[in-house]
C-alpha atoms as a printed R data frame, in Angstrom:
    type eleno elety resid chain resno        x      y      z
1   ATOM     1    CA   MET     A     1 -124.021 19.620 49.326
2   ATOM     2    CA   THR     A     2 -120.430 20.188 49.663
3   ATOM     3    CA   GLU     A     3 -118.398 23.486 49.555
4   ATOM     4    CA   ASP     A     4 -116.477 21.599 46.480
5   ATOM     5    CA   THR     A     5 -119.829 21.078 44.774
6   ATOM     6    CA   LYS     A     6 -121.004 24.764 45.584
7   ATOM     7    CA   LYS     A     7 -117.938 25.857 43.941
8   ATOM     8    CA   ARG     A     8 -118.297 23.781 40.902
9   ATOM     9    CA   ILE     A     9 -121.937 24.988 40.509
10  ATOM    10    CA   ASN     A    10 -121.002 28.698 41.154
11  ATOM    11    CA   GLU     A    11 -118.244 28.571 38.737
12  ATOM    12    CA   LEU     A    12 -120.341 26.827 35.940
13  ATOM    13    CA   GLU     A    13 -123.251 29.456 36.796
14  ATOM    14    CA   GLU     A    14 -120.937 32.629 37.284
15  ATOM    15    CA   GLY     A    15 -117.644 31.650 35.435
16  ATOM    16    CA   ARG     A    16 -116.419 33.000 32.176
17  ATOM    17    CA   GLN     A    17 -114.969 29.652 30.794
18  ATOM    18    CA   LEU     A    18 -117.207 27.637 28.402
19  ATOM    19    CA   GLN     A    19 -117.975 24.520 29.700
20  ATOM    20    CA   LEU     A    20 -120.994 22.938 28.010
21  ATOM    21    CA   ASP     A    21 -122.205 19.690 28.686
22  ATOM    22    CA   PHE     A    22 -122.512 17.915 25.054
23  ATOM    23    CA   GLN     A    23 -123.627 14.470 27.488
24  ATOM    24    CA   LYS     A    24 -126.453 16.154 28.966
25  ATOM    25    CA   ILE     A    25 -128.821 14.865 26.735
26  ATOM    26    CA   ALA     A    26 -127.604 11.381 26.212
27  ATOM    27    CA   LYS     A    27 -127.048 10.867 30.128
28  ATOM    28    CA   ALA     A    28 -130.878 12.366 30.555
29  ATOM    29    CA   ALA     A    29 -131.869  9.637 27.972
30  ATOM    30    CA   GLY     A    30 -130.455  6.652 29.799
31  ATOM    31    CA   GLN     A    31 -132.641  7.762 32.605
32  ATOM    32    CA   CYS     A    32 -135.658  9.028 30.761
33  ATOM    33    CA   PRO     A    33 -135.204  8.235 27.160
34  ATOM    34    CA   ASP     A    34 -138.488  9.535 26.090
35  ATOM    35    CA   ILE     A    35 -137.808 13.046 26.292
36  ATOM    36    CA   ILE     A    36 -137.934 16.263 24.106
37  ATOM    37    CA   PRO     A    37 -136.460 19.967 24.450
38  ATOM    38    CA   VAL     A    38 -138.824 22.725 24.773
39  ATOM    39    CA   VAL     A    39 -137.866 26.312 24.158
40  ATOM    40    CA   VAL     A    40 -139.884 28.561 26.797
41  ATOM    41    CA   GLN     A    41 -140.193 32.009 25.621
42  ATOM    42    CA   ASN     A    42 -142.343 34.869 27.507
43  ATOM    43    CA   TYR     A    43 -145.658 35.444 25.674
44  ATOM    44    CA   ALA     A    44 -145.627 39.091 25.826
45  ATOM    45    CA   THR     A    45 -142.044 40.129 25.345
46  ATOM    46    CA   LYS     A    46 -140.819 37.179 23.429
47  ATOM    47    CA   GLU     A    47 -137.738 36.760 25.535
48  ATOM    48    CA   VAL     A    48 -136.305 33.359 25.470
49  ATOM    49    CA   ILE     A    49 -136.288 32.103 29.101
50  ATOM    50    CA   LEU     A    50 -134.996 28.687 29.173
51  ATOM    51    CA   LEU     A    51 -134.612 25.446 27.574
52  ATOM    52    CA   ALA     A    52 -136.198 22.470 29.395
53  ATOM    53    CA   TYR     A    53 -137.419 18.898 28.492
54  ATOM    54    CA   THR     A    54 -140.610 17.028 28.406
55  ATOM    55    CA   ASN     A    55 -142.072 13.740 28.227
56  ATOM    56    CA   GLU     A    56 -145.821 12.662 27.673
57  ATOM    57    CA   LYS     A    57 -146.470 12.771 31.499
58  ATOM    58    CA   ALA     A    58 -145.004 16.566 31.836
59  ATOM    59    CA   LEU     A    59 -147.028 17.495 28.780
60  ATOM    60    CA   ALA     A    60 -150.083 15.786 29.521
61  ATOM    61    CA   LYS     A    61 -149.804 17.831 32.950
62  ATOM    62    CA   SER     A    62 -149.092 21.130 31.247
63  ATOM    63    CA   ILE     A    63 -152.377 20.628 28.955
64  ATOM    64    CA   GLU     A    64 -154.429 19.663 32.200
65  ATOM    65    CA   THR     A    65 -153.165 22.539 34.426
66  ATOM    66    CA   ARG     A    66 -151.769 25.312 32.186
67  ATOM    67    CA   ILE     A    67 -148.895 25.342 34.142
68  ATOM    68    CA   ALA     A    68 -145.585 24.744 32.284
69  ATOM    69    CA   THR     A    69 -144.456 21.443 33.677
70  ATOM    70    CA   PHE     A    70 -141.050 19.853 32.589
71  ATOM    71    CA   TRP     A    71 -139.196 16.425 33.094
72  ATOM    72    CA   SER     A    72 -136.255 17.206 35.236
73  ATOM    73    CA   THR     A    73 -133.087 15.551 33.671
74  ATOM    74    CA   SER     A    74 -131.139 16.322 36.975
75  ATOM    75    CA   ARG     A    75 -133.515 14.876 39.453
76  ATOM    76    CA   ASN     A    76 -135.283 12.288 36.740
77  ATOM    77    CA   GLU     A    77 -138.545 13.860 38.243
78  ATOM    78    CA   LEU     A    78 -141.775 15.850 36.943
79  ATOM    79    CA   TRP     A    79 -140.940 19.564 37.700
80  ATOM    80    CA   ILE     A    80 -143.534 21.928 37.752
81  ATOM    81    CA   LYS     A    81 -142.175 25.360 37.837
82  ATOM    82    CA   GLY     A    82 -143.066 27.303 40.788
83  ATOM    83    CA   LEU     A    83 -143.923 24.442 42.965
84  ATOM    84    CA   THR     A    84 -141.140 25.691 45.363
85  ATOM    85    CA   SER     A    85 -140.498 29.166 44.442
86  ATOM    86    CA   GLY     A    86 -144.104 30.348 44.059
87  ATOM    87    CA   HIS     A    87 -143.076 31.709 40.573
88  ATOM    88    CA   PHE     A    88 -145.175 29.765 38.023
89  ATOM    89    CA   PHE     A    89 -145.262 29.830 34.106
90  ATOM    90    CA   GLU     A    90 -148.821 30.412 33.074
91  ATOM    91    CA   LEU     A    91 -148.849 28.249 29.598
92  ATOM    92    CA   MET     A    92 -150.357 30.398 27.030
93  ATOM    93    CA   GLU     A    93 -149.818 28.333 23.892
94  ATOM    94    CA   ILE     A    94 -147.693 25.228 22.905
95  ATOM    95    CA   ARG     A    95 -146.106 25.240 19.227
96  ATOM    96    CA   VAL     A    96 -144.563 22.141 17.557
97  ATOM    97    CA   ASN     A    97 -141.524 22.227 15.383
98  ATOM    98    CA   CYS     A    98 -141.866 20.996 11.804
99  ATOM    99    CA   GLU     A    99 -140.220 17.567 12.490
100 ATOM   100    CA   GLN     A   100 -142.362 17.092 15.904
101 ATOM   101    CA   ASN     A   101 -139.152 16.684 18.234
102 ATOM   102    CA   SER     A   102 -139.140 19.928 20.007
103 ATOM   103    CA   LEU     A   103 -141.617 22.277 21.462
104 ATOM   104    CA   LEU     A   104 -142.052 25.735 22.224
105 ATOM   105    CA   TYR     A   105 -143.923 27.053 25.117
106 ATOM   106    CA   LEU     A   106 -145.108 30.347 25.362
107 ATOM   107    CA   VAL     A   107 -145.677 31.770 28.861
108 ATOM   108    CA   ARG     A   108 -146.540 34.602 31.128
109 ATOM   109    CA   PRO     A   109 -144.601 34.494 34.307
110 ATOM   110    CA   LYS     A   110 -146.923 34.805 37.428
111 ATOM   111    CA   GLY     A   111 -146.216 34.980 41.210
112 ATOM   112    CA   GLY     A   112 -143.748 37.562 41.110
113 ATOM   113    CA   PRO     A   113 -143.237 41.375 40.352
114 ATOM   114    CA   GLY     A   114 -140.765 41.751 37.129
115 ATOM   115    CA   LYS     A   115 -138.581 38.719 36.332
116 ATOM   116    CA   ASP     A   116 -138.787 37.484 39.686
117 ATOM   117    CA   GLY     A   117 -139.237 33.457 39.192
118 ATOM   118    CA   ILE     A   118 -137.712 33.295 35.786
119 ATOM   119    CA   CYS     A   119 -134.259 31.558 36.751
120 ATOM   120    CA   HIS     A   120 -132.737 30.025 40.008
121 ATOM   121    CA   THR     A   121 -129.568 32.376 39.368
122 ATOM   122    CA   LYS     A   122 -129.666 35.927 40.772
123 ATOM   123    CA   ASN     A   123 -127.717 39.077 39.900
124 ATOM   124    CA   ALA     A   124 -125.540 41.284 42.497
125 ATOM   125    CA   ALA     A   125 -128.777 42.972 43.320
126 ATOM   126    CA   GLY     A   126 -130.237 39.932 44.165
127 ATOM   127    CA   GLU     A   127 -132.938 40.058 41.557
128 ATOM   128    CA   ALA     A   128 -133.721 36.741 39.261
129 ATOM   129    CA   ARG     A   129 -132.805 36.944 35.922
130 ATOM   130    CA   ASN     A   130 -133.229 35.230 32.270
131 ATOM   131    CA   CYS     A   131 -131.263 31.860 32.180
132 ATOM   132    CA   PHE     A   132 -129.441 33.089 29.085
133 ATOM   133    CA   TYR     A   133 -127.783 35.592 31.065
134 ATOM   134    CA   ARG     A   134 -124.222 35.304 29.410
135 ATOM   135    CA   ARG     A   135 -122.826 35.875 25.871
136 ATOM   136    CA   LEU     A   136 -119.878 34.298 24.293
137 ATOM   137    CA   ASN     A   137 -117.509 36.275 22.860
138 ATOM   138    CA   LEU     A   138 -116.698 35.075 19.649
139 ATOM   139    CA   GLU     A   139 -113.325 36.869 19.462
140 ATOM   140    CA   THR     A   140 -112.006 35.721 23.058
141 ATOM   141    CA   GLY     A   141 -114.069 32.404 23.601
142 ATOM   142    CA   GLN     A   142 -115.105 33.895 27.173
143 ATOM   143    CA   LEU     A   143 -118.354 34.083 28.441
144 ATOM   144    CA   GLU     A   144 -119.496 37.793 29.181
145 ATOM   145    CA   ASN     A   145 -122.313 38.408 31.956
146 ATOM   146    CA   LEU     A   146 -124.954 40.517 30.276
147 ATOM   147    CA   ASP     A   147 -126.785 41.131 34.023
148 ATOM   148    CA   PRO     A   148 -124.257 40.899 36.516
């Protein structure tokens, strides 16, 4: 990864500027048209952890293994959360929305103490955090880090 790419990713993940990717789903659909969004929520705390995508293959794998499995729109491949890090999401329940075009996975994070393994980003103390760690200030339009 080049230094420029690292800087761009860091600004995206830690910066204060809102840089929404409104083309993300359209781009992903070009690679894998049969995906739907999955909201991932902590079974115990009800905290929303992340938004991911699934296809039939990833959904079947999730049901079979009871480990949350997604379709990576970045890598265009099956993504078993925790396969690399060791921090898995045990699948407790799947809910389907009224139009059957999105899912809710209720999961129990496994494999690490506390919030370890929930997000690939870390706070200043080196602890993993929830993927929704920034809030949009509705007055200034700037992002505010809730877990710096």
